[in-house]
Each structure stands twice: as C-alpha cells, then as structure tokens.
C-alpha positions in Angstrom: 0.0 0.1 0.0 1.3 3.3 -1.0 1.7 5.9 1.9 1.6 9.5 1.3 3.3 11.4 4.2 5.6 14.3 4.8 8.6 13.2 6.7 11.2 15.8 7.6 14.5 14.2 6.3 16.3 16.4 8.8 14.8 15.2 12.0 13.0 11.9 10.7 9.7 13.6 12.3 6.4 12.4 10.6 4.9 15.9 9.9 1.5 14.8 8.5 -0.1 11.8 6.7 -2.6 12.1 3.8 -5.2 9.7 2.9 -4.5 7.5 -0.3 -7.5 8.1 -2.6 -10.1 5.3 -3.0 -10.5 3.4 -6.2 -13.9 5.4 -6.6 -12.0 8.7 -6.1 -9.2 7.9 -8.6 -12.0 6.9 -11.1 -13.9 10.1 -10.4 -10.6 12.1 -11.2 -10.2 10.4 -14.5 -13.9 11.0 -15.4 -13.6 14.7 -14.4 -10.5 15.0 -16.6 -12.1 13.1 -19.5 -15.3 15.6 -19.1 -13.0 18.6 -19.2 -11.4 17.6 -22.7 -14.3 19.4 -24.2 -14.4 22.7 -22.2 -10.8 23.0 -21.9 -9.3 21.5 -25.1 -12.1 21.9 -27.7 -14.0 25.1 -26.7 -11.2 27.3 -25.8 -8.6 29.3 -28.0 -4.9 29.0 -27.5 -4.9 32.5 -26.3 -7.6 31.8 -23.7 -5.5 28.7 -22.3 -2.3 30.8 -22.4 -3.7 33.4 -20.3 -4.6 30.8 -17.7 -1.1 29.1 -18.0 0.5 32.5 -17.6 -1.4 33.0 -14.4 -0.3 29.7 -12.9 3.3 31.1 -13.5 2.7 34.1 -11.8 1.3 32.3 -8.8 4.2 30.0 -8.7 6.4 33.2 -8.2 4.0 34.9 -5.7 4.0 31.8 -3.6 7.8 30.9 -4.0 8.8 31.2 -0.5 5.7 29.1 0.9 6.5 26.6 -1.7 10.2 26.4 -0.8 9.3 25.7 2.8 7.3 23.0 1.7 10.1 21.5 -0.3 12.3 21.6 2.7 9.8 19.8 4.8 9.2 16.8 2.4 12.5 16.1 0.8 15.3 18.3 2.7 16.0 20.7 0.1 17.0 24.2 1.6 14.1 26.6 1.6 15.8 29.2 -0.5 16.7 26.6 -3.3 13.0 25.4 -3.1 11.8 28.9 -3.5 14.2 29.5 -6.6 12.9 26.2 -8.1 9.3 27.4 -7.7 10.3 30.6 -9.7 12.0 28.5 -12.3 8.6 26.6 -12.7 6.8 29.8 -12.9 9.1 30.9 -15.8 8.3 27.7 -17.7 4.7 28.4 -17.5 5.4 31.8 -18.6 7.4 30.5 -21.6 4.7 28.3 -22.9 2.1 31.1 -22.5 4.2 33.4 -24.5 5.1 30.9 -27.3 1.9 28.9 -27.3 0.4 30.6 -30.4 3.6 30.0 -32.4 4.3 26.4 -31.1 0.5 25.5 -31.9 0.1 27.4 -35.4 -1.1 25.4 -38.4 1.9 24.3 -40.7 1.2 24.7 -44.4 2.6 22.1 -46.7 4.0 23.0 -50.0 2.3 20.6 -52.4 4.5 18.8 -55.0 1.5 18.4 -57.4 -2.0 18.9 -57.6 -4.5 21.8 -56.7 -5.7 22.9 -53.3 -3.9 23.1 -49.9 -2.6 20.9 -47.2 -2.0 21.9 -43.6 -0.9 20.2 -40.3 -3.4 21.3 -37.6 -2.3 20.6 -34.1 -4.9 19.4 -31.7 -4.9 18.0 -28.0 -5.0 14.2 -27.6 -7.1 14.3 -24.4 -6.4 13.1 -20.7 -2.7 12.5 -19.9 -1.3 11.0 -16.7 1.8 12.4 -15.3 4.0 10.6 -12.8 6.3 12.9 -11.0 9.2 12.4 -8.6 10.4 14.0 -5.4 13.7 15.7 -6.1 12.4 18.7 -7.8 8.7 18.8 -6.9 7.6 22.0 -8.8 9.8 22.1 -11.8 9.0 18.5 -12.7 5.3 19.2 -12.7 5.7 22.4 -14.7 7.9 20.9 -17.5 5.1 18.5 -18.2 1.8 20.4 -17.3 2.9 23.8 -19.0 3.1 22.6 -22.5 0.4 20.0 -22.1 -2.4 22.5 -20.6 -1.6 25.3 -23.2 -2.1 22.5 -26.0 -5.5 21.6 -24.7 -4.9 18.4 -22.9 -6.2 17.6 -19.4 -4.1 16.0 -16.6 -4.4 13.5 -14.0 -1.3 14.3 -11.8 0.3 11.4 -9.4 3.1 13.0 -7.4 5.5 11.2 -5.3 4.4 9.8 -2.0 6.8 11.8 0.0 5.4 15.1 -1.8 1.7 15.4 -0.9 1.9 18.7 0.5 3.4 20.0 -2.8 0.8 18.2 -4.9 -1.8 20.0 -3.0 -0.2 23.4 -2.9 0.3 22.9 -7.0 -3.2 21.7 -7.5 -4.4 25.0 -5.4 -2.5 27.2 -7.7 -4.0 25.7 -10.8 -7.3 26.2 -9.3 -6.8 29.6 -8.1 -5.4 30.5 -11.5 -8.7 29.8 -13.4 -8.0 26.3 -14.5 -11.6 24.6 -14.9 -12.5 21.7 -12.7 -11.3 18.5 -14.2 -8.4 19.9 -16.4 -6.0 19.4 -13.8 -6.7 16.8 -11.0 -4.2 15.6 -8.3 -4.4 12.2 -7.0 -2.9 10.2 -4.2 -3.0 6.8 -5.8 -1.2 3.5 -5.3 0.8 1.7 -7.8 -2.1 -0.7 -8.4 -4.3 2.3 -9.2 -2.0 4.0 -11.5 -1.6 0.6 -13.6 -5.6 1.0 -13.6 -5.3 4.7 -14.9 -2.8 3.9 -17.6 -5.2 1.2 -18.7 -8.4 3.3 -18.8 -9.3 3.9 -22.6 -10.1 7.6 -21.6 -6.3 8.1 -20.9 -4.2 8.9 -24.0 -0.8 9.1 -22.8 1.5 8.8 -19.8 4.7 10.9 -18.8 7.0 9.8 -15.9 10.0 11.2 -14.6 11.7 8.7 -12.1 13.8 5.6 -11.6 14.7 3.1 -14.3 12.5 0.5 -12.7 9.5 2.6 -12.5 9.6 3.5 -16.2 10.0 0.1 -17.3 7.0 -0.8 -15.2 5.0 2.0 -16.8 6.1 1.5 -20.3 5.2 -2.3 -20.0 1.7 -1.3 -18.9 1.4 1.5 -21.5 2.6 -0.8 -24.5 -0.2 -3.3 -23.7 -2.7 -0.6 -24.2 -0.8 1.2 -27.1 -0.4 4.4 -24.8 2.4 6.8 -26.0 4.8 7.2 -23.0 7.5 9.9 -22.3 10.1 8.7 -19.9 12.7 10.8 -18.2 14.8 8.2 -16.0 18.2 7.9 -14.4 21.3 9.3 -15.5 25.1 8.9 -14.8 26.2 11.9 -16.6 29.9 12.4 -17.5 32.0 15.6 -16.7 34.6 15.4 -19.2 37.8 17.6 -18.7 40.2 17.6 -21.8 41.5 21.1 -21.2 41.0 24.1 -19.4 42.7 27.8 -19.1 41.3 28.2 -15.6 41.6 25.1 -13.5 40.0 26.8 -10.4 36.8 27.7 -12.2 36.6 24.3 -13.7 36.9 22.5 -10.4 34.0 24.8 -9.1 31.9 24.0 -12.1 32.4 20.2 -11.4 31.8 20.5 -7.8 28.5 22.5 -8.6 27.4 20.1 -11.1 27.9 17.1 -8.7 26.6 18.8 -5.6 23.5 20.8 -6.5 20.4 19.4 -4.8 22.7 17.3 -2.6 23.7 15.5 -5.5 19.8 14.2 -6.1 19.5 15.1 -9.7 19.0 13.0 -12.6 21.3 15.0 -14.7 24.0 15.8 -12.1 27.7 15.1 -13.0 28.3 11.9 -11.4 31.4 10.4 -13.2 34.2 13.0 -13.5 36.6 12.1 -16.3 39.8 13.9 -16.5 42.9 13.8 -18.8 45.9 12.5 -17.2 47.8 15.8 -17.9 45.3 17.5 -15.4 44.2 14.6 -13.2 46.4 15.1 -10.2 46.0 19.0 -9.8 42.3 18.6 -10.6 41.9 15.9 -7.9 43.7 17.6 -5.3 41.6 20.7 -5.7 38.4 19.0 -6.5 38.6 16.9 -3.5 39.4 19.6 -1.2 36.3 21.5 -2.4 33.9 18.5 -2.5 35.0 17.2 1.2 34.8 20.7 2.7 31.1 21.0 1.6 28.1 20.4 3.8 25.0 19.6 1.8 21.4 19.5 2.9 20.2 16.2 4.1 19.0 13.6 1.5 15.7 13.0 0.8 15.1 10.2 3.3 16.8 7.6 5.4 16.3 5.1 2.8 18.2 7.1 0.2 21.1 7.5 2.5 21.0 3.6 3.1 21.2 3.1 -0.5 24.1 5.5 -1.1 26.0 3.9 1.6 25.6 0.6 0.4 26.7 1.7 -3.1 29.8 3.5 -1.9 30.9 0.6 0.4 30.6 -1.7 -2.8 32.9 0.5 -4.8 35.3 0.4 -2.0 35.3 -3.1 -1.6 36.0 -3.3 -5.4 39.1 -1.2 -4.9 38.1 2.4 -5.0 39.5 5.1 -2.6 37.2 7.2 -0.8 38.0 10.7 0.5 35.4 12.2 2.8 35.0 13.9 6.1 32.8 13.0 9.0 30.3 10.2 9.5 26.9 10.0 8.3 24.2 11.2 10.5 20.7 9.8 9.6 19.9 11.2 6.1 22.8 13.5 6.3 25.5 12.0 4.1 29.0 13.5 4.1 30.3 14.6 0.7 33.1 12.6 -0.8 35.1 11.7 -3.8 35.9 8.4 -5.0 39.1 7.5 -7.1 41.1 4.6 -8.4 37.8 3.0 -9.2 37.9 -0.5 -11.1 36.0 0.2 -14.2 35.1 -3.5 -14.8 33.3 -3.7 -11.5 29.5 -3.5 -11.8 29.6 -1.1 -9.0 31.2 1.6 -11.1 28.2 1.5 -13.4 25.6 2.5 -10.9 24.0 5.9 -10.5 25.0 7.6 -7.3 22.1 9.7 -6.1 24.0 11.8 -3.6 26.9 14.1 -3.0 29.5 11.5 -3.9 31.5 11.9 -7.2 33.5 9.1 -8.9 36.6 10.4 -10.8 38.4 8.4 -13.7 42.0 9.2 -15.2 42.1 8.8 -19.1 45.1 9.4 -21.3 43.3 10.8 -24.4 40.1 11.9 -26.0 39.2 8.5 -27.2 39.5 7.1 -23.8 37.4 9.8 -22.5 34.7 9.2 -24.8 35.0 5.2 -24.1 34.5 5.8 -20.4 31.9 8.4 -20.7 29.6 5.9 -23.0 30.4 2.9 -20.8 27.0 3.1 -19.1 23.5 2.0 -19.7 22.4 5.6 -19.2 22.4 8.4 -21.7 20.9 11.6 -20.4 23.2 14.6 -20.3 27.0 15.3 -20.3 29.4 18.1 -19.6 32.5 18.5 -21.7 35.2 21.2 -20.9 38.0 21.8 -23.5 39.8 25.0 -25.0 39.8 23.4 -28.4 36.6 24.0 -30.5 37.2 21.3 -32.9 37.6 18.9 -30.1 34.4 20.0 -28.6 32.6 19.3 -31.9 34.2 15.8 -32.3 33.4 14.7 -28.8 30.0 16.2 -28.6 29.2 14.2 -31.7 30.5 11.0 -30.2 28.7 11.0 -26.9 25.8 8.7 -26.6 23.6 11.1 -24.7 20.6 13.4 -25.0 22.4 16.6 -24.0 25.9 18.0 -24.2 26.8 21.3 -22.3 30.2 22.6 -23.4 32.2 24.4 -21.0 29.5 25.3 -18.5 27.1 23.8 -16.0 23.8 25.0 -14.8 22.6 25.9 -18.2 19.2 24.3 -18.2 16.7 26.7 -19.4 13.0 26.4 -20.7 13.7 26.8 -24.1 16.1 23.9 -24.2 14.9 20.4 -24.8 15.4 18.0 -22.0 15.7 14.2 -22.4 18.1 11.2 -22.9 18.7 8.1 -24.8 19.5 4.4 -24.0 18.0 3.6 -20.3 17.6 7.2 -19.6 14.3 6.9 -21.5 12.9 8.6 -24.5 10.8 11.7 -25.5 11.6 15.4 -24.7 10.3 17.9 -22.3 10.7 21.7 -22.3 11.3 23.8 -25.7 9.3 23.4 -28.7 9.8 19.7 -28.4 7.8 19.6 -25.0 4.6 20.8 -26.6 4.7 18.4 -29.5 5.0 15.1 -27.6 1.2 14.7 -26.8 -0.7 16.6 -29.8 -2.3 15.1 -32.9 -0.6 16.6 -35.8 -3.7 16.2 -38.2 -3.1 16.6 -42.0 -6.0 18.4 -43.6 -5.7 18.2 -47.3 -8.1 20.3 -49.3 -8.9 20.2 -53.2 -10.7 23.4 -54.3 
C-alpha cells in the first residue's frame, strides 16, 4: 500500500499523513479530466488557455517562499533553493504561455503536385497521466503540465508519495489561476491504481520522471494498451575535462554540477573524467572543494542507506574514498571516489547523492569510451579549450544533451531528455509541446 506522508528528512519526524484516494476517487478524477477535454481542449482558444497558464506561472512566483518551505519539509531541500525552483517553474509556465500561439500554429505544406492546400493542424489528444518524482517537486510538474495544458490536454497528476503537500499546493495554484474543474486533478494513488489509470481507454498518454525500474513498469503497461509514453529516467552523466585555461573555475563547475540538490538530480555530473595531464591537480583541488562542503540532508533515510551501500561496494572493489565525518541519519558526508575498477559493476551504478566518481584517461578516445560505458544516456558536460575537439567529442557522446564549457545551463527553451536507459521523448522547448498533440493532416482540393 502506497503511503503519502511528509517526513522531515532533517529530523525523521512524521509531519503529516495524507489519505490515499479510494478506487472510486481515482476513477472520479479520470472521469472529471475526460469531461474537461471538451470545455478546456476543444472550446477554448490557444490565447485563452495561454492566459490561464501565464497566471499559473505568476502564482508560482508569488508563492515561491511558501513552496520552498514545503519542499524543505518534504525532501530536505534548502528553503531558498525550493523557492528558486518554484520561480523557475513559474518561468516555464510563462514561456509556454508566451510561445503557445507560435508552437501550436497550423503548418502549411507545399504540395508537389495537384491543386488545393494541405496543412498540419495541431490539436490535443485528451487526458494525460503525469507521474512525478520528489527531487524537484515543482519544476518537474511545470515542464510536463505547462506545455500540455496550453495545448489543450487535461491532466491527472500522481506525485511522489513523499510530496503530498507539494501536490496539494500545486493543485491549489491551478485552481486559483482559473483552470476549470477536471482539467488538472491531483490524485494520491497507489501503484495498482496507477496501472488501472494507464489502462483506462480515456487516458491517451503517460509521462513519467523517475527511476529506471518505475519507467520500465509504466512502459510495459502502456505498451499493452497502445499508449504513448514519455520517460525521463536515471542518469550517470559524465563531466569530461580535456583542457582548461582556468582550473579553479573548472573545479568549481564540477563541484557545483555534482553537489547541486545534494547530488540528487538525474542530470548531475556523477562521473568526472579527467585527462591524465590535468588529473593530479584537478583531483587535489576537487577533493578539497567537495569534501569541505556540507550539503542538505538526502531526501530520506532510505536514500542515505542506498547510497551508503553503493559507496561501500565501490570501495570493496578497490576504490578509494575521500570524505570527512560520518553519516548522521539522512545527512550524508560529501565525498570523492578515485582508483575505481572500471570493470566492476559497482562503477556503473548511479550514485544519487553528494559523492563523485573520478576517472583518469590518457586521451580523447578513452574519455569518450569511459563516458559511453554506461547503460544511461541523459546529459553530459564537456570542458575543453579546443573548439574542434568540442565538436568531435559532442558528436560521439551517446547522450541526449551536451553542455560545453558550462554547467547549470538548463533553461525552458532547451529540450530535455535522453537515450538508452535514460528514457525517450523530450520535455521543455518546442519539443515539449509536441509530444502529446495530434498533428492532423488536412488536405483540401478546391
């Protein structure tokens, strides 16, 4: 049985439990979302929907401090960071409101022969199920809900069990912004109920951000019922250092990319891959920076338990751990792992916390080999002073995103997503609004 509860990671205190919805309540949510497909998706204009979505963004900004406090209680994020995330979510809604008319405009087709016209008309597909994670409770919802609401789809939203307060606060924002009843519905559903929702013929698509295991389970159910799925799953993103004219700044960038959100980000830099000419100096400076950093607690005791076991396995396989202090509950000391056995299975796992793995490579080819030696393919970071090398390596990386000579560059206009076992489909940018629309051809002979 799925339990929805706010448990403060910093103290382990159970703050509040939320009742899981009954089968009847979940069914009513789907029915309400289906009923709203006409009033929201068919009987409103793009401009009318954009106005509502813009107000959703404004309310995220206006309530940012309150939302940040909620995130802190639920998953340990610093309240200021949670407020910043809420403002970023607001910017995503505003972006889609501002660009909806362009993104959803009819596309004329130049005919190769014959008379008349042909256009692609973009229309909503109907009810969508969103299954969201705990690590970015506002941002993740925004990048799914923003483009799909403005396109005219309706949403049933199932948030992470440890984020029921966030889920309620988001639903309240949608309601206060003028989203009609049923167009966005929050459910506190069990995994079994989610399976039933996916199977429901009224639901036309599913978007999940979460673990590889959850993605596989959802995709299997959706496949049996011929439902389109967008999956954003795990990542073991490489940070490749082949050249730099400012080692201090590069170390700071690597530390930031590894430690943001206490290392609990799918696209965090988890494997640091350094050319042998820079390795010793980099490791010394990087270790001093990381080990001296105190992060917020991990999201739960269970998350800290898992990370502890993963780090212990790497050390047992020959890795060297530099860290400081002892784990205290969900508070996990930042650390750096070196001398890692690349042949050990432990070296290929995703470490979801403030511990970095560092690998030494002899040249560009070996850097690419190490970077691609993973089941994941979400994002990557590449630092080099050679523009030609940047082009070559970016082309060879088996990932959905490459950021050259910079970190923290995510933005609402840039498509987000991966390949391999990191999932498929894209969110954000123009691509985000096109995943769940009907691109209907209308060919007319006059």
